C-alpha positions in Angstrom: 0.8 -14.6 14.7 3.5 -13.3 12.3 6.7 -15.3 12.4 9.8 -13.5 11.3 13.5 -14.0 11.2 16.7 -12.5 9.7 17.6 -13.6 6.2 21.2 -14.8 5.9 22.6 -14.1 2.5 23.7 -17.1 0.4 25.7 -16.4 -2.8 23.7 -19.0 -4.7 20.5 -16.9 -4.2 21.8 -14.0 -6.3 22.2 -13.8 -10.1 22.8 -11.0 -12.6 23.7 -7.7 -11.1 23.9 -9.2 -7.6 20.1 -9.4 -7.4 18.1 -12.1 -5.8 16.7 -14.5 -8.4 12.9 -15.4 -8.7 13.8 -19.0 -7.7 15.6 -17.8 -4.6 12.6 -15.7 -3.5 10.5 -18.8 -3.7 13.0 -20.8 -1.7 13.1 -18.1 1.0 9.3 -18.2 1.3 9.4 -22.0 1.4 12.1 -22.1 4.1 10.4 -19.4 6.2 7.2 -21.4 6.2 9.1 -24.5 7.2 10.8 -22.7 10.1 7.5 -21.3 11.2 6.0 -24.8 11.3 9.1 -26.0 13.2 8.5 -23.3 15.8 5.0 -24.5 16.6 5.9 -28.2 16.7 4.5 -29.1 13.2 7.8 -29.9 11.6 8.4 -31.8 8.3 10.0 -34.6 10.2 7.3 -35.0 12.8 4.6 -34.8 10.1 6.4 -37.4 8.0 6.6 -39.7 11.0 2.9 -39.4 11.5 2.2 -39.9 7.8 0.9 -36.3 7.3 2.4 -33.7 5.0 1.6 -30.1 3.9 1.3 -30.1 0.1 1.5 -26.8 -1.7 -1.4 -26.5 -4.2 -0.6 -23.0 -5.5 1.9 -20.1 -5.3 1.3 -16.5 -6.0 4.5 -14.3 -5.8 5.1 -10.6 -6.6 8.6 -9.1 -6.8 8.4 -5.3 -6.2 12.2 -5.0 -6.1 14.7 -7.8 -6.2 16.9 -7.6 -3.1 20.6 -6.9 -3.5 23.4 -9.1 -2.2 24.4 -8.0 1.2 21.2 -6.1 2.1 19.9 -6.7 5.6 16.6 -8.5 5.1 13.8 -9.9 7.2 11.7 -12.9 6.0 8.3 -13.3 7.5 5.2 -15.5 7.2 1.8 -16.2 8.8 -1.0 -18.6 8.5 -4.2 -16.8 7.2 -7.7 -17.7 8.2 -6.6 -21.2 9.2 -9.6 -23.4 10.0 -10.7 -27.1 9.9 -10.8 -27.1 6.1 -9.2 -29.1 3.3 -7.3 -26.1 2.0 -5.5 -23.4 4.0 -3.4 -20.3 3.2 -0.2 -18.8 4.2 1.3 -15.4 3.4 5.0 -14.5 3.1 7.2 -11.4 2.7 10.8 -10.3 2.3 11.4 -6.8 3.7 14.4 -4.6 4.3 15.4 -3.6 7.8 13.6 -0.3 7.2 10.4 -2.1 6.4 10.4 -1.8 2.5 8.6 -4.8 1.0 10.8 -6.3 -1.7 8.7 -9.4 -2.4 5.4 -10.8 -1.1 3.5 -14.0 -1.8 0.9 -16.4 -0.8 0.5 -20.1 -0.9 -2.5 -22.4 -0.8 -1.8 -25.6 1.1 -3.4 -29.0 1.6 -2.7 -31.2 4.6 -2.4 -34.7 3.2 -2.6 -38.2 4.6 0.3 -39.6 2.6 -0.6 -43.3 2.9 -4.2 -42.8 2.0 -3.4 -40.1 -0.6 -6.3 -38.1 0.7 -6.5 -34.6 2.3 -7.3 -34.2 6.0 -8.6 -31.3 8.0 -6.4 -29.4 10.4 -7.3 -29.9 14.0 -8.5 -27.1 16.4 -5.4 -27.8 18.5 -3.1 -27.3 15.5 -4.9 -24.2 14.5 -4.4 -22.7 18.0 -0.7 -23.3 17.7 -0.4 -21.3 14.5 -2.6 -18.5 15.8 -3.6 -17.5 12.3 -4.1 -13.9 11.1 -7.6 -12.9 9.9 -8.4 -13.0 6.2 -8.6 -9.7 4.3 -12.2 -9.8 3.0 -11.4 -6.9 0.6 -8.4 -8.7 -1.0 -8.9 -9.2 -4.8 -9.4 -12.9 -5.7 -7.2 -14.1 -8.5 -8.7 -16.0 -11.4 -7.9 -19.7 -11.7 -5.0 -20.5 -14.1 -6.3 -22.2 -17.2 -4.7 -23.9 -20.2 -4.4 -21.5 -23.2 -6.3 -22.4 -26.3 -3.1 -22.2 -28.4 0.6 -22.5 -27.8 3.6 -20.9 -29.6 6.1 -23.7 -29.0 6.9 -26.8 -26.9 9.9 -28.7 -25.7 10.8 -31.8 -23.7 11.7 -31.3 -20.1 15.0 -32.8 -18.8 14.5 -33.8 -15.2 17.7 -33.8 -13.1 18.3 -36.0 -10.1 18.5 -32.9 -8.0 14.9 -31.9 -9.0 13.5 -34.8 -7.0 12.5 -34.5 -3.4 12.2 -37.1 -0.6 8.7 -38.1 -1.8 10.1 -39.1 -5.3 8.4 -36.1 -6.9 9.8 -32.9 -8.4 10.3 -30.5 -5.5 7.7 -27.7 -5.7 10.3 -24.9 -6.0 12.0 -26.7 -8.8 9.0 -26.4 -11.1 9.8 -22.7 -11.2 13.4 -23.4 -12.2 12.2 -25.8 -15.0 9.8 -23.1 -16.2 12.4 -20.4 -16.2 14.8 -22.6 -18.2 12.0 -23.0 -20.8 11.4 -19.3 -21.3 12.3 -17.9 -24.7 15.9 -16.7 -24.6 15.2 -13.1 -25.8 12.4 -12.6 -23.2 14.5 -14.0 -20.4 17.5 -11.7 -21.4 15.6 -8.5 -22.1 12.9 -8.4 -19.4 12.6 -9.1 -15.7 10.0 -11.2 -14.0 7.8 -9.2 -11.7 5.3 -11.9 -10.7 4.6 -15.5 -11.1 2.0 -18.0 -10.2 2.2 -21.8 -10.0 -0.7 -24.1 -9.9 0.1 -27.8 -9.2 -2.4 -30.3 -10.6 -0.5 -33.6 -10.4 3.0 -34.4 -9.2 5.8 -35.0 -11.7 7.6 -38.2 -10.7 11.2 -39.1 -11.3 10.3 -41.6 -14.1 7.9 -39.3 -15.9 8.4 -38.1 -19.5 7.4 -34.4 -19.5 6.7 -31.8 -22.2 6.2 -28.1 -21.6 4.0 -26.1 -23.9 4.5 -22.4 -24.0 2.1 -19.5 -24.8 3.7 -16.1 -25.1 1.6 -12.9 -24.5 2.6 -9.2 -24.7 4.2 -9.1 -21.2 3.4 -12.6 -20.0 4.1 -16.3 -20.5 2.0 -19.3 -19.6 3.7 -22.7 -19.4 1.8 -26.0 -19.1 3.6 -29.1 -18.2 2.1 -32.3 -19.5 2.9 -36.0 -18.9 3.5 -38.4 -21.9 -0.2 -39.5 -21.7 -1.3 -35.8 -22.1 -2.2 -35.4 -18.4 -1.8 -31.8 -17.2 0.7 -31.7 -14.3 1.4 -28.0 -13.6 0.7 -24.5 -14.9 3.2 -21.7 -14.4 2.3 -18.1 -15.3 4.9 -15.2 -15.5 4.4 -11.5 -15.8 7.2 -9.3 -17.0 8.1 -5.6 -16.5 7.0 -3.7 -19.6 10.4 -2.0 -19.9 13.5 -3.6 -21.3 16.6 -4.4 -19.2 19.7 -2.5 -19.9 22.3 -4.3 -22.0 24.9 -6.1 -20.1 28.5 -4.9 -20.7 
């Protein structure tokens, strides 16, 4: 079952040139998934009360064309191949009213027993409520994100109070904001992000001291977030358009 709803423009979702930002695309996907779960009786609140939560393990997002402010947009999502397994998948899209796909993405999620700190399998009854779409067997599998052998630079990460969610961890969408803030200035100003992937390894907590190490490729950047003890927390991978953005006047 594909769940869809009209997107309501928010001024904070748009940046330079009146275009939707990469961070906003991720927030739209996240909220669409949450609304879908609400519609089948699997809301964040009910899950929290039962001690169960959906945890995002990985995001994969492609931006074909950043939507413009004021465009009529439809946001949609569906569970894919949902089964009694530890890890499950969800797909998302942002389309125009005429059906043009502006952005699409997928997420790998784990259903977690919060008290035990252990993953749990989805029940057959829950799966039936989501009515998952079948998996595309011909879809290309992406390689796992890995830590580069060498880095070009590193910097400390300043965590803000607003980065922390109700679990006391950095909210999953805020990792992308932190990663964009760490991009080299010239790259951020001159090229546009056309895709990004986020692989969450361990949560960043409010009290953590975090360093991000950055490896710059020809049209890509890999950022690895490490705790003060050297533990890998998250990997964020960006791909950029090969052409340069026009100079702002």
